[in-house]
Backbone bond lengths (Angstrom), bond angles and torsions (degrees), N, CA, C in turn:
res aa  C-N    CA-C-N  psi(-1)  N-CA   C-N-CA  omega(-1)  CA-C   N-CA-C  phi
1 M - - - 1.444 - - 1.525 108.07 -
2 E 1.303 116.15 141.99 1.460 122.45 173.12 1.521 109.74 -119.49
3 I 1.307 115.11 137.07 1.461 121.63 174.78 1.522 106.09 -118.28
4 I 1.315 116.11 123.44 1.457 120.77 -179.31 1.518 109.02 -109.03
5 I 1.319 115.11 125.60 1.461 121.58 175.91 1.521 106.56 -114.40
6 N 1.308 116.54 118.69 1.459 121.64 179.43 1.525 108.44 -102.58
7 G 1.323 116.27 116.21 1.453 121.78 -177.65 1.514 114.05 -61.89
8 Q 1.324 117.23 -19.34 1.461 118.84 177.32 1.518 111.27 -77.23
9 E 1.327 116.72 -21.54 1.473 120.91 178.79 1.531 111.44 -103.17
10 A 1.308 116.28 -37.57 1.464 121.94 -179.38 1.524 107.26 -115.10
11 C 1.318 116.47 86.13 1.464 119.92 -171.35 1.527 113.67 -100.43
12 D 1.329 118.24 -5.99 1.463 119.74 177.99 1.528 109.58 -129.84
13 K 1.329 115.68 171.42 1.464 121.69 -174.65 1.525 111.84 -57.27
14 L 1.311 117.67 -45.61 1.458 121.38 -177.99 1.522 111.39 -59.75
15 K 1.309 117.07 -46.14 1.470 120.45 -178.44 1.526 111.86 -68.00
16 V 1.335 116.24 -37.09 1.469 119.72 176.96 1.524 109.83 -63.21
17 L 1.322 116.46 -47.68 1.464 119.87 -179.08 1.523 112.19 -66.49
18 Q 1.325 118.22 -28.88 1.464 121.45 175.99 1.520 111.23 -65.36
19 V 1.330 117.42 -33.36 1.468 120.38 175.86 1.520 109.42 -59.52
20 F 1.329 116.27 -45.85 1.462 119.78 178.57 1.527 111.59 -67.91
21 Q 1.325 117.48 -40.16 1.454 120.90 -179.85 1.532 110.84 -63.50
22 N 1.312 116.98 -36.05 1.468 120.68 177.83 1.522 111.84 -70.25
23 T 1.320 116.84 -21.41 1.463 121.53 -179.95 1.529 112.04 -89.29
24 F 1.329 116.40 -36.32 1.463 121.45 -175.01 1.520 110.01 -118.46
25 E 1.315 117.16 109.54 1.464 120.55 -178.16 1.526 112.50 -65.73
26 E 1.328 117.89 -21.38 1.459 120.06 -179.88 1.529 112.96 -83.44
27 M 1.325 117.90 0.76 1.465 121.34 176.13 1.523 108.52 -90.52
28 Y 1.326 115.30 97.22 1.462 121.31 -172.55 1.529 113.28 -86.18
29 S 1.320 117.27 -27.62 1.465 120.57 -176.19 1.521 110.14 -112.32
30 L 1.306 115.33 154.73 1.455 120.37 178.32 1.529 109.11 -102.06
31 N 1.349 114.95 70.47 1.453 120.38 176.08 1.528 108.94 -148.00
32 Y 1.327 115.58 166.33 1.459 119.83 -176.19 1.527 112.52 -67.39
33 D 1.327 118.48 -30.52 1.463 120.21 177.48 1.525 111.28 -62.05
34 A 1.320 116.88 -41.45 1.465 120.67 177.85 1.527 110.57 -65.21
35 L 1.326 116.39 -39.66 1.468 120.53 178.10 1.529 110.63 -63.12
36 I 1.322 116.00 -43.18 1.464 120.21 177.63 1.521 110.62 -61.49
37 D 1.318 117.73 -45.35 1.468 121.34 179.74 1.527 111.46 -58.42
38 V 1.321 116.05 -45.59 1.467 120.21 -176.75 1.525 111.21 -68.68
39 L 1.317 117.06 -48.10 1.461 119.41 -173.17 1.524 113.81 -78.56
40 T 1.315 119.17 -29.18 1.459 118.48 177.89 1.527 112.04 -71.80
41 S 1.316 116.90 -20.33 1.465 119.83 178.50 1.529 112.73 -98.39
42 A 1.322 118.17 1.24 1.474 121.41 -179.10 1.523 110.38 -65.90
43 K 1.312 115.58 137.40 1.462 121.74 -179.05 1.528 112.65 -98.29
44 E 1.326 116.95 -18.54 1.462 120.59 -178.63 1.529 110.20 -98.40
45 F 1.316 115.18 161.63 1.453 119.86 177.50 1.525 109.21 -75.17
46 I 1.316 115.81 130.24 1.459 121.56 -179.09 1.527 107.89 -131.11
47 K 1.325 115.32 125.45 1.454 121.71 176.18 1.519 107.53 -110.91
48 I 1.313 116.39 124.48 1.458 122.30 -179.77 1.526 107.23 -103.75
49 I 1.309 115.87 121.81 1.457 122.13 -179.68 1.523 107.82 -110.76
50 I 1.312 115.58 120.38 1.463 120.61 -179.03 1.527 107.89 -108.20
51 L 1.310 115.68 112.24 1.465 122.06 179.10 1.523 109.49 -97.77
52 N 1.311 116.75 150.35 1.469 121.71 179.24 1.530 110.94 51.09
53 S 1.322 114.97 47.14 1.472 120.17 -173.45 1.530 112.94 -61.67
54 L 1.312 118.08 -28.07 1.465 120.14 -179.46 1.519 112.37 -68.66
55 S 1.329 117.43 -14.95 1.461 121.57 177.85 1.523 112.98 -85.21
56 I 1.320 116.88 -8.93 1.462 121.06 -177.72 1.528 109.19 -90.19
57 E 1.322 115.97 119.02 1.474 121.88 -177.37 1.526 112.39 -58.17
58 C 1.309 116.44 -38.93 1.468 121.74 -172.98 1.524 112.19 -100.39
59 I 1.327 118.42 25.97 1.466 120.61 -171.90 1.533 112.44 -58.56
60 N 1.316 118.03 -38.99 1.470 118.92 -179.46 1.522 111.76 -65.99
61 D 1.329 117.27 -43.21 1.465 120.93 177.17 1.526 110.69 -64.89
62 L 1.316 116.61 -40.29 1.462 120.73 179.19 1.524 110.05 -63.03
63 K 1.315 117.51 -45.55 1.463 120.68 179.80 1.526 111.13 -63.73
64 E 1.319 117.79 -40.01 1.470 120.75 177.15 1.528 110.69 -61.52
65 T 1.319 116.12 -42.95 1.461 121.08 179.12 1.523 110.79 -64.80
66 L 1.324 116.75 -44.67 1.469 120.28 179.38 1.526 111.39 -66.40
67 D 1.328 117.92 -32.65 1.470 120.28 175.28 1.529 110.80 -63.16
68 I 1.319 116.60 -42.78 1.473 120.87 176.64 1.529 109.80 -59.00
69 I 1.330 115.58 -47.09 1.466 121.10 -178.43 1.523 110.57 -62.45
70 C 1.318 117.18 -46.52 1.468 121.05 -178.12 1.523 111.92 -64.49
71 N 1.326 116.82 -33.13 1.467 119.92 177.18 1.521 111.92 -69.94
72 E 1.326 117.12 -28.13 1.464 120.96 -178.21 1.527 113.22 -93.06
73 N 1.321 117.31 -22.12 1.462 120.25 -177.09 1.537 108.71 -137.30
74 Q 1.311 115.64 110.47 1.465 120.82 -177.86 1.526 113.34 -70.28
75 H 1.316 117.56 -8.83 1.459 121.01 178.16 1.532 112.62 -80.54
76 I 1.315 116.50 -10.14 1.464 121.16 -175.45 1.527 109.39 -107.58
77 S 1.336 115.51 135.45 1.466 120.73 173.89 1.515 108.30 -143.80
78 Y 1.331 115.15 160.26 1.467 118.90 177.37 1.518 110.30 -148.09
79 I 1.329 114.28 154.80 1.456 121.61 174.09 1.528 108.00 -137.01
80 C 1.313 114.86 148.15 1.471 121.55 176.16 1.518 108.21 -113.36
81 K 1.321 114.05 135.72 1.462 119.67 177.89 1.503 109.55 -125.66
């Protein structure tokens, strides 16, 4: 599975987390803890592609969160462009 986050469309934390919420029905809250819960328990390979990352206000927090997730679940990876 690939999840694409475009910083020109999802430029703040709420919009970024909505992308994940729209992908995972078990993500009930729009916060990083919910994202960590969902992605660390994922059984399938998921690649997160972040486009226009410099347009995302919370990019540093998002990358820190994704680093935590990737360290806990080898099925998850991400790249920033």
